[in-house]
C-alpha positions in Angstrom: -5.8 20.0 18.2 -6.3 18.4 21.6 -8.0 15.4 19.9 -5.1 15.0 17.4 -2.6 15.2 20.2 -4.2 12.3 22.1 -4.5 10.2 18.9 -0.8 10.7 18.1 0.2 10.0 21.7 -1.9 6.8 21.6 -0.3 5.6 18.4 3.3 6.3 19.6 2.9 4.6 23.0 0.9 1.6 21.8 3.9 0.5 19.6 5.6 -0.5 22.9 2.7 -2.5 24.4 4.4 -5.8 23.9 7.2 -4.8 26.3 4.8 -4.2 29.2 1.6 -5.3 30.7 1.9 -9.0 29.7 -0.3 -10.9 32.0 -1.2 -14.5 31.6 -4.2 -14.2 34.0 -6.7 -12.5 31.7 -10.5 -12.8 31.8 -11.1 -12.7 28.1 -14.8 -12.8 28.3 -14.9 -9.7 30.5 -12.2 -7.9 28.5 -13.9 -8.4 25.2 -17.1 -6.8 26.6 -15.3 -3.7 27.7 -16.2 -0.5 25.9 -13.7 1.9 24.2 -14.3 5.5 22.9 -12.1 8.3 21.7 -12.7 10.1 25.0 -10.9 7.3 26.7 -7.7 8.2 25.0 -6.6 10.7 27.6 -3.1 11.0 29.1 -4.4 9.9 32.5 -6.3 6.9 31.1 -4.1 5.7 28.3 -1.9 3.3 30.3 -5.0 1.2 31.2 -5.9 1.0 27.5 -2.4 -0.2 26.5 -2.7 -2.9 29.1 -6.1 -4.1 27.8 -4.9 -4.0 24.2 -1.7 -6.0 25.0 -3.8 -8.6 26.8 -5.8 -9.4 23.7 -2.8 -11.6 22.8 -3.9 -13.9 25.7 -7.4 -14.2 24.1 -6.3 -15.9 20.9 -4.6 -13.2 18.8 -1.1 -13.3 17.4 1.1 -10.9 19.3 2.9 -10.0 16.1 -0.4 -9.2 14.4 -1.2 -6.8 17.4 2.3 -5.2 17.0 1.9 -4.6 13.2 -1.7 -3.3 13.4 -0.5 -0.9 16.1 1.9 0.9 13.7 0.5 4.4 12.7 -0.7 3.7 9.1 -2.7 0.5 10.0 -3.8 1.7 13.4 -5.2 5.0 11.9 -6.9 3.1 9.1 -8.4 0.1 11.0 -8.7 0.9 14.7 -9.1 4.7 15.2 -12.3 4.8 13.0 -13.9 2.4 15.5 -13.2 4.6 18.5 -14.1 7.8 16.5 -17.5 6.5 15.4 -20.8 7.2 17.1 -21.4 3.4 17.5 -20.4 1.9 20.8 -17.1 0.1 20.4 -15.9 -2.8 22.5 -12.7 -4.8 22.6 -14.6 -7.5 20.8 -14.8 -5.2 17.8 -11.0 -4.6 18.0 -10.4 -8.4 18.4 -12.5 -9.1 15.2 -10.5 -6.5 13.2 -7.2 -7.9 14.3 -8.4 -11.5 13.7 -9.5 -10.6 10.2 -6.1 -9.0 9.6 -4.3 -12.0 11.1 -6.2 -14.3 8.7 -5.6 -12.2 5.6 -3.4 -13.3 2.8 -1.1 -10.3 3.3 -0.3 -11.1 7.0 2.4 -13.7 6.5 4.4 -11.2 4.3 3.9 -8.3 6.8 4.8 -10.6 9.7 8.1 -11.5 8.0 8.8 -7.8 7.2 8.0 -6.7 10.8 10.1 -9.5 12.3 13.0 -8.7 10.0 12.9 -5.0 11.0 12.9 -5.9 14.7 16.0 -8.1 14.3 17.9 -5.5 12.3 17.3 -2.9 15.0 19.2 -5.1 17.5 21.6 -6.9 15.2 25.2 -5.5 15.1 26.8 -5.0 11.7 29.0 -8.0 10.8 30.0 -8.5 7.2 31.0 -12.1 7.9 27.3 -12.7 8.4 26.2 -10.5 5.4 24.1 -13.2 3.7 21.9 -13.4 6.8 21.6 -9.6 7.0 20.9 -9.3 3.3 18.1 -11.8 3.5 16.5 -9.8 6.3 16.8 -6.5 4.4 15.1 -8.0 1.4 12.3 -9.3 3.6 11.4 -5.7 4.7 11.3 -5.4 1.6 14.1 -3.1 0.3 15.1 -2.7 -3.3 17.9 -5.2 -4.1 20.0 -2.5 -5.9 19.8 -0.3 -2.8 20.8 -3.3 -0.6 23.9 -3.8 -2.7 24.9 -0.2 -2.4 24.4 -0.5 1.4 26.8 -3.5 1.3 29.4 -1.5 -0.6 29.0 1.4 1.9 29.5 -1.0 4.9 32.7 -2.4 3.4 34.2 1.1 3.3 32.7 2.4 6.6 32.5 -0.7 8.8 31.5 -0.1 12.5 30.6 -3.0 14.7 29.2 -0.6 17.2 26.2 0.1 15.0 23.1 -2.0 14.5 22.1 -2.5 10.9 19.2 -0.1 11.6 21.6 2.6 12.7 24.0 1.8 9.9 21.2 2.1 7.4 20.4 5.6 8.7 24.1 6.6 8.3 24.1 5.1 4.8 21.0 7.1 3.7 22.7 10.3 5.1 25.8 9.4 3.1 23.8 9.0 -0.1 22.1 12.3 0.6 25.4 14.1 1.0 26.7 12.5 -2.2 23.6 13.8 -3.9 24.3 17.3 -2.6 27.7 17.2 -4.1 26.4 16.5 -7.6 25.8 19.4 -9.9 24.1 20.3 -13.2 21.5 18.3 -15.0 22.0 15.0 -13.1 21.2 16.7 -9.8 18.2 18.6 -11.2 16.8 15.3 -12.7 17.0 13.6 -9.3 15.3 16.5 -7.6 12.5 16.5 -10.3 12.1 12.7 -10.0 11.8 12.9 -6.2 9.3 15.7 -6.5 7.2 13.7 -9.0 7.3 10.6 -6.8 6.2 12.6 -3.7 3.4 14.2 -5.8 2.3 10.8 -6.9 2.2 9.2 -3.5 0.7 12.3 -1.6 -2.0 12.6 -4.3 -3.7 16.0 -3.9 -6.8 14.6 -5.7 -7.3 11.8 -3.1 -10.5 13.0 -1.4 -12.3 14.1 -4.6 -15.3 12.2 -5.8 -15.2 11.0 -9.4 -17.3 13.9 -10.9 -14.9 16.3 -9.2 -11.9 14.5 -10.6 -13.3 14.6 -14.1 -14.2 18.3 -13.7 -10.6 19.0 -12.7 -9.3 16.9 -15.6 -11.4 18.8 -18.0 -10.1 22.1 -16.6 -6.4 21.1 -17.0 -7.2 19.2 -20.3 -5.7 15.9 -19.3 -6.9 12.3 -19.3 -7.1 10.6 -15.8 -5.0 7.7 -14.6 -6.4 6.0 -11.5 -4.2 3.6 -9.5 -6.2 1.3 -7.1 -4.3 -0.2 -4.2 -4.6 -0.9 -0.4 -2.7 0.6 2.5 -1.7 -2.9 3.8 -1.0 -4.6 0.5 2.7 -5.6 0.5 2.8 -6.5 -3.2 1.7 -2.9 -4.1 4.5 -1.5 -2.0 7.1 -3.7 -3.7 5.7 -2.7 -7.1 5.8 1.0 -6.3 9.5 0.9 -5.6 10.1 -0.2 -9.2 7.4 1.8 -10.9 7.6 5.2 -9.2 11.4 5.4 -9.2 11.4 5.2 -13.0 12.1 8.6 -14.5 10.2 8.1 -17.8 7.1 6.8 -16.0 7.2 9.7 -13.6 7.5 12.2 -16.4 4.4 10.6 -18.1 2.3 10.5 -14.9 3.3 14.0 -13.7 3.4 15.9 -17.0 0.8 14.2 -19.3 -1.9 12.8 -17.1 -4.0 13.7 -14.0 -2.8 10.9 -11.6 -5.0 9.7 -8.8 -4.3 7.0 -6.2 -7.2 5.4 -4.4 -6.7 3.2 -1.3 -9.8 0.9 -1.3 -9.3 -0.2 2.3 -9.4 3.4 3.7 -12.1 3.5 6.4 -12.3 7.3 6.6 -15.9 8.3 6.4 -16.8 10.7 3.6 -18.3 13.3 5.9 -14.9 13.3 7.8 -12.8 13.8 4.7 -11.4 17.3 3.8 -13.6 17.4 0.6 -17.4 17.4 1.0 -19.2 15.9 -2.0 -22.3 14.1 -3.1 -21.5 10.9 -1.1 -22.0 12.8 2.2 -24.6 11.3 4.5 -24.6 7.8 2.9 -22.2 6.4 5.5 -19.8 5.8 2.6 -16.0 5.6 3.3 -13.2 6.9 1.1 -12.1 3.3 0.5 -15.6 2.0 -0.4 -16.0 4.9 -2.8 -12.8 3.9 -4.5 -13.9 0.3 -4.6 -17.2 1.3 -6.1 -15.3 3.2 -8.9 -13.1 0.1 -9.5 -16.0 -2.3 -9.7 -17.8 0.1 -12.1 -14.9 0.2 -14.6 -13.2 -3.2 -14.0 -15.9 -5.4 -12.5 -13.2 -6.6 -10.0 -11.6 -5.6 -6.7 -8.2 -7.1 -7.5 -5.3 -4.9 -6.7 -3.1 -3.3 -7.8 -4.8 -2.0 -10.9 -4.7 1.0 -13.2 -7.4 2.6 -15.4 -7.2 5.4 -18.0 -10.3 7.6 -18.4 -11.0 10.6 -20.7 -12.4 13.8 -19.2 -16.0 12.5 -19.8 -15.3 9.5 -17.6 -15.1 6.9 -20.4 -12.7 4.0 -20.0 -9.9 4.2 -22.6 -8.0 1.1 -21.3 -7.0 -0.7 -18.1 -4.1 -2.6 -16.7 -4.6 -5.2 -13.9 -2.4 -8.1 -14.9 1.4 -8.5 -15.3 2.0 -5.0 -14.1 5.7 -3.9 -14.4 7.6 -1.0 -15.8 7.3 -2.1 -19.4 3.6 -2.9 -19.3 2.8 0.4 -17.5 4.9 2.4 -19.9 3.0 0.8 -22.8 -0.3 1.5 -21.0 0.6 5.2 -20.7 2.0 5.7 -24.2 -0.3 3.5 -26.4 -2.3 5.6 -28.9 
């Protein structure tokens, strides 16, 4: 519990590193040689770590890349495993990880999304400037239909005292209250849809090895749909907004198949995962195991992608191109 507390504290506080500790006089050579371990993440030491981490921007890293990679999902996936490993970790290792992220094809989209979010947190609501605000909202990215509902809400509940970030929170509360007022089948359908979407994204089968997945599929007598994606893949997040909000697709995935999501960039070591299995001791990560499964069936690491397997592990069909609601619905219903 103490270790988790320190990790959570580290993640929360590091999000504010760009507001403090900026120092142009940085000895990069000395900083990059400096060691870092999980034991260093203590309340009485953590401020020094934040200062070091922030100063990496003076050593050639994009400050926005450092901000983004310090958000909980990416930080927990990319940085914490370094500090948690038995191997000696230096700031050079962190520098290399951030530089790789900074040079990735996804970074420009994530940079725009992060930049848009920051602006909306400080930008006051002004419908005379709605075109500009709408562009920022779509860059996050938010669903265009939801953005239009937000615009309608603002026209009836305008308050220049709120930032767009604050107004969005009020808007979501308003929609929740409207949902609570609905009754009968419509309300129950929305609840079922939300439950199914949460079930899909939480994925209780995530830490199972493939033999375990197939054994469970045989027990419940369902074929298996595996969805390959990455934590930091923006196009996957955009696609999921459309796919997993579709009632018919949710019904199919939730009621007819055993649905498994595999994040191929997850750096959690198998021996540290909740489920022990035959990969233990091979230094395999959860992400590499998923990548191995994808390569076996598809011969490709391209994401996003879907495969359909029978309970014996035989490939029935796959979907990795032109993925949309129509093609996925056809993929799930084709006989």
